[in-house]
N, C-alpha and C positions, 0 to 999 in steps of 0.2 A: 486669790483674786483681790484687785485693787481698783479704786477709781480715781480719777484726777479731775478736779473743778478749778477753773479760774476765777476767783472773786474780784472785787475792785482792788484790795490792798493786800491779798494773800493769795497762794496757792494751796488749795486742799487736797490731801490724798488720804483716802481711806483704805486701810489694810483690813480685809475681811478675812477671818479664819476659816477656813475649810477642811474637813476631813470626811474619809468615808465612813459610813454607818459602823456603830460600835467599835471604832478606832480609838477614840480618846474624847474628853469633853472637849468643846469648842470654848475659846477664848473670847472675850470682848472684842469687838472691833478697835483698832488703833486709828485715831485721826491725827495727822500730821498737819500742821498751819505753818507755812512758810512765808515769813515776811523778808522786808530788806536787811533787816538787822538781827533776826532771830528766828527760831524754829521752836514750835510748841507741839508737844506730843501730849494727846489726851486719850483716856481709857477708862470706861466706866468701872468703878471698883467692884469686887467680887460679890458684895452684897447688893449691887446695883442702886445705892443710895447717893453716890456722890461721884462727880468726874474728877479724877487723879490727871493732875497736870505736871508735865516737866517742861521748863523753858531752858532753851540752850542758845548761847551767843554762836555766831558764825564761826566763831574761833573755836569753840568747843565742838561744833558739829565737824569742823575740819579734823579736830584731833580723834573725834570717834570713828570718822572714816578711815584715818589711818591706822588707828588701833586696830581695826578688824583685819588688817593684813599684816601685823607685826607679830613676832614671837615675844613670849612673856619677858618682861622687864620694865625699867623706868625711862621714858623719854621725854624730850622738851623740844619743842619746834621753835626755831630761832627764825623771827623774820627777817629777810632781807631787804635791804634798801635799794 
């Protein structure tokens, strides 16, 4: 399950972990904040004491999107003018 909210300067997507009873432990929700120039992923630490935050530039996000569909190897994205 997930939710999408549009704030003034960001789109906020929350990924909510769901599982059937007794199938596996649930993970903390993942919150994705999408801005014009970056994307931030947040998740509560396992001990519940702090929010772990990862910030990706739009270029890094593009590389991640492409990497999910490529076989093992090393790649470089060349920008075309």
